[in-house]
N, C-alpha and C positions, 0 to 999 in steps of 0.2 A: 547766106548772109546771115548773121545775126540779127536781133529783136534790133539794136542799136546803129540801124542802118550806116556802113561804115562810112565815116567820113574824107576817106582816102579811096576817093574814084577813081574812074578812069577816063571820065570827063574831061574835056579841053579847058573848061573852064573852072578854075579853081575857087574854092568856096573862102566869101572871107567873113571874117569876125572883129568884133571889139571885144575888150578885155574891160570888165570889172573888178574893182576889189577895193576893201574901207578899211581903213586906219583908223585903229581903234585904242583904247585907254591900253589895251596890252601891246599894240602892234603898231610902231612907228612908222612915219611917212616913209622914210627912208627906207624900213625892212618892207614895206609895202610895194614900193617900186621894186625894190630887187625879189619879190615874190612875182610881182607880174611878167620880171624878164623872164623867170623859169617858166610862168605860163605861155606867155608866148614862145618859148623853145617847144614846149608841148603841143601848141596848137601847130607849130612849125610842122614837128616829128607827125603828127596826124595829118597834113597836109593841106593846112588851112592858113591862109593868110590874115595877117593880124593889119588891120586899117588905122585903130585909134586904142588909147586905151585911156579909163576913166578911173578917178579915185574920188573917195570922198570920206572925211573924218566925221563919225560918230561914235558914241559910247557902245553901242552896239548893233548889229544889223537892224533893220526894221522887218517885224513880224510879218508885215504883209508884201513888202518889195524888196525887200534885202538892203536897196538903198533908201534915201530919202524922196521927198515927193518933187523937189527941184531939182536934184541930179536925174530921176527918171523920164522927167520932162526933157532934158537934154540928151541923154540916150537916146531917145525917142526919136528925136527931131533929126540926129546925124543917125540913126538906124534907116530913118525913111530916105533921107536925102541922098545918102549915097547907097542905098534898097543893100543893106547888108544882110547877111545869109545866117547869122548868130551873134548870140551874143553869151561871153564867157565869162563865168565869173567865178574867183579863185578860191572860194569858200562854196562847200555844199548846200545847197537850196531842200528847203523843206519841199514836199508836194505842193501842199496852198502857193508857196511862193513862185514856184512855176507854173504853176497855171495863171495866178495872177499878172504875172510877167509875159506868159504868152500874147495874154490878154489886152496890155498894153503895147506889146512894143511887135507884135506880129510877125515874129522868124522865131526860129528854134532858140530852145533856151537850155544851155548846158551849162554845169556845174564841174567843179575839177575832178570830181571822181569818175564822171560819167566821160569825160576826155580822157581820163588815164586809162579807164575801162576798154576805149575805143582803140586806144594806141596798145595796147595788149590783145587785144583781139586781131587786129594788123600784125603785131609780130609773131603769135604763136605758130608755130613750126610742127610740133608733135601733137599725138592724140591725147598726152597728158593733159599739154597747156592748153591746147584747145579746147581741153572738158574743164582744165580749170575756170578757163579765161568764162566758156557761156556759163558755167554755175554761178558767177560772182556777178556776171550780167542780168538773169533772172531774178537772182537775192535781189540786186538793185531796183528790179524792176515793180518787183511785189507789190511796194507800199506806194508805187506811181503809177499803178492802172489809168488811173481815173484821165489820164492824158494821151493814153498808149489806141492804137488799133484794136478795133475788138477781140481779132483772132489773130495770134503768133504768124499761124502762114501765112498772112497777108502782108505783104511788105510794102504796098502802098503806102505812102505820105511820110515811112519812117520817124523819124522824132518828133514830138509833138503833135499828135493825131490826138482827138480827146475821145472817150470810151462813148459807144452808143446809148447805153441805159445801163441802168442796174443789173437786168437779168444777164446782158450779156454781161455785164463788171463781173457778175459772180460767178460764170463759165468759163471769164480768162483767170481769173485766181485759181479756179481748181485745174485749169491746164498747166500755169506757171506753178501751181506747188507739185502736181503730178512731174512737172520737166525736170524740177529741182531734185525729187525724190530719184528720178530716173538716171539725173547725172550723177549725185552723191555714189548712188549702188556703181555704176560705171567707174567712176574715180576711186571708189576701193579697191574695186578689181583690180586697177593697174597700180595702186599702192602697196599692195599684197606681191604685186609682180615684182615691181622696184624694191621691195624689203627684201625678196628672195634674192635680188641682184646683189642688193648693197649687202647681204650676208656671206654672199660667196665672195668679196673682195674684205672681209675683214680683216683678215692677216694683215693689210697691206695699208700704210700711214697714210691716212686721208687731210688732205689740204683744200680747204677751200676758199676763193676769193670773194669779199666782201665789200661793201661802201656803197656811197651815193652813186644814184645812178647817172652815168656818162663821167664818171672820173677814170675813166681806160683801164678797166679790169680786163677785158678783152683782149686788147690791146698788151696787157700784160702777158694772161696766158697763151696768146700766141707768142710771145718772144722766151719765154722761161718752157714752154714745151715742143716748140719748135715745128709746129703744126699749124695747120689754118685753121682760124678761128674766126666767125664773123665780126669784125667791129668797123663801128660807124660813130659820125660825131653826130649822135642823137639820140635823146633821151630812151631809154627802154630799147637800146639795140639788141639785149640778150633778154630774153624771157624764159627761155628753154633753160636747163642747167646742160653742161657739156663737161664731160671728166676724159681726162687724158691721161695714159699713163707717163710717168718723166723718171729718168732714174739719171742720178749726180752719183758720181764717183762710187758707182755699184751697189747704189743704196737706191730703191724703185720705191715711188709713192705715185697715190692717185692725185691730181689736180683738179678742181671741180670751178668751173666758172659759175655764178648763180645771178638771178636778179637782184638787178641794183634796187636800193631802195629809194625813197622821195618823202618828202614833209608831207603831210596828210594823205599818206598812203592806204585806199580804202581799205575797209576794216573787211569787207566781202571777199577782196582780194589774198589779203592776209590769209584768211581763213583756207579759202580755195586753193592758196600755194602751201597748204601744208606739207604734203608730199615732197614738192620742192624743195622747202626751206627746209627737210631732215638730211640732206645734203649738208647741210650749215650744223645743225643739230649732232648730226650723227661726225664729225669731222673730228682728226685730233689737232689740229692746227688750224688758226685763221690769219689768214693775210688780210687785213682791214685796209684797203688801199681808197688815201685820200687826195682830193685836186689840190695839191699846193698853192696853185694860182687862183683858187677862190677864194674871193674876201671873206668869205661867212663859212671857213672849210672847219671852225669848231664847232658849229651850232649842225654842219652834215655830220660832224663825230658823234655828236650828243645822239642825232635823230637814229645813226644806226647803231649805235651804241643802247639805244633806248626797245631798239626793234630785235635786237638779239635777244634782251632780257625778254621780251614778251613772250618769245620762240623759247627760252630756257635756253640760252646758247652763249650769254654773258661770261660766263667762267671761263672759256676755253685761252689755252693759251696764244697769244696773239702778236702778231709780229705788224705793226703799225706800218705802212709803205706810203709814205709822203712822193705822188708821182705829179708830172708836170712841171717838175723845177725849169725846164727849160723856159718855159713862158714865166718866171719869176725874173731870170735873169738872162742875160747875151751870153753865150758859151763861147766866144772867140776867145781865140789861144789854147783851147782844151783840142783833143786828141779823139773826143766825143768819147771818153771813159774816164771816170775819174779813178786814176788810183789809191791806195790806201791814203799815202803820206800826203797826198796834193789835196784832199779834199781842206784840211785849215787851211792852206794858202789861197783855196778856190774863193776869190774875193772878187762876185759877181759887179757887174753895174745893172741893176732891176729897172725894169721896165717902168713906166710912168703910173702910180695907182697901186704897184706891187711892194710887198714886203721883200727885202734882199734874202737869201738863201741865209747868210750869218745871221738876222734878225728871227727869220722863221725859226730855226734851229735851238737858238736860245729860247724863243718863246714855247718849244715844243718841248723842249728838257725842261722845264719849267712847270709843265702842266700833265707831262705823261710820264710815267713811268715803264711803262712798256718798253721790250728790244723797238728800235726804230731806224727806218732807213730813208735815206731820200735819192729817188730817183726819175730819171725821165723815160718810161717805156718805148715812147715814139722816138727819141732821138738815141736811145739806149747807152745813157748817162748814167752811172753808178750801178750798173748792174750784176757786178763781181762781187761788191759788198753786200747785194741780195742775195746773191748768189750762195754765197759764204756764208750769211747768217740761216739763209733756208735750208741748209744742209746740216749745220749743227744740231738744228730745232729738230729736223727732220731724224737725222741719225738717234739724237738720244729719245727721240719715240719708238725707232725702227731697234733698239736694241735693248727697250724695254720688253719689244714683244720675241724677237731673235736673240738673247744673250751672247749668242756663237757666233754669227752671222759673220761673216768674213770680216773680222774686227780688228786684225791688223792690216786689212786693205783699206779702213775707211779714208785716211787720210794722205794716201799715196797718187801718185797724178797732179794731174789739174782738175782745179773744180769745172764741172760742167758736165754733159749728158757724155 
C-alpha cells in the first residue's frame, strides 16, 4: 500500500466525506456547484460516500483554514454530529492549512490533488503506471511531511498522522528524496524501453484518443478496434495507455487510448506521466473526444487543449468527436445508425436541460474550424461518419509514408475493418 493509504478499502463500512469549495471573484456560485458535482464523482470513484456539501463566498481562500471562521464552525459541527471520516476540499491546500484544519476538524483532510492521486493509485495496472503514480505521490508528500508518520514503512494511521520531531522529520525527508530518485531512475529505464517499442512501430500511422475524463474514450476505443478494452462510468477508468492495431480498407494504423484530462490535474501527475503522454506527443492524428451532453463541454475542450499545449501536442491534426449525442436527444425513429443523407433531417427532441443536436452543431460549427463528427459510441450512432472521416485522415498520412501502398485499392469495398 502506498503512503496515502488508499481510500478504496475492503472494509464493510464505507468511508464518508463532506465536500468544501469556495465561490470567489473568479468563480461564480453556479460554477462552484458544478465543480462540486465533479468532486463528488471523484469521491465516489474512490469508494467514498458524500454526506454533505459546503460552499462559501470569499474573495480568496483564508490563508489559515481555507474557509472563514463561521463556515469552519458549521463544518466542524456537522463532522462531529455525523462522525464524518474526512473532509475533501476542491482546491489544493497548503501544508499549514492542512495542519490547522486537522486540528479543528479532528478527521482526515484531503484536497483535490490527493483525491486524484488516490484514484490513479487504485487504477494503475502496469509497472509503468504504478511507478508514475508512486513518484507523483512522493512528490506531493515531500512538502507535507510535518503531518505524516515518521517512517514510510509504517502504515499505521495513514493520512493525517503528525511527525514526531525535527530529527525524525529530516530522516523522513531524506527517505522521500532517495525514494523519488530511485523511482525516477526506474521510470527512466521504463521510458527507454517504451521509446524503443514506439520506434519499432514508427512506420505505422498512430492515432491517439484524447479528451476530458469520462467522455467515453474507452468505449469508442472498444468499438473502433473491436477488442475488449476496459470501460466504466467513473473518472479515470483508464490510467494505462492501451494500444490496438486497427485496419480500415487495408489501411493499418495504431489506435491508443490515453489517460483522461481533468480540471486542476496535479502538476506532479503531469510530470510523472510524461512517458504515457509521449503516446500523444508522438501521434500523427488526435481524436479529441467530447461529452456532447455536458453543460460545460466548451470549458472541457479548453482544458484539454491547454494540457495538450503544455505537452507540446496542440498543433497536431485533430478530429473533434462529440460523443453521447444519445443523451442530447431521444433517438426514436432511427435504426441506431444515421446515414449521411439523414443527418440534416434528424430532428431531435432534446431532454430537459440539454441543447438539441441541431443547436449543438450550430454552436460547434461557429466556434471550431477542425474536422468534427457527432456520435454515440454507447448506442453506435453515426459511427459510419466517424469511420469515413478517420479513414480519410489516416489514408492521407499513410500515403505520405508509403506513396505506392495499395493506392488503387483504398476506397474499394466497404468502410470498416
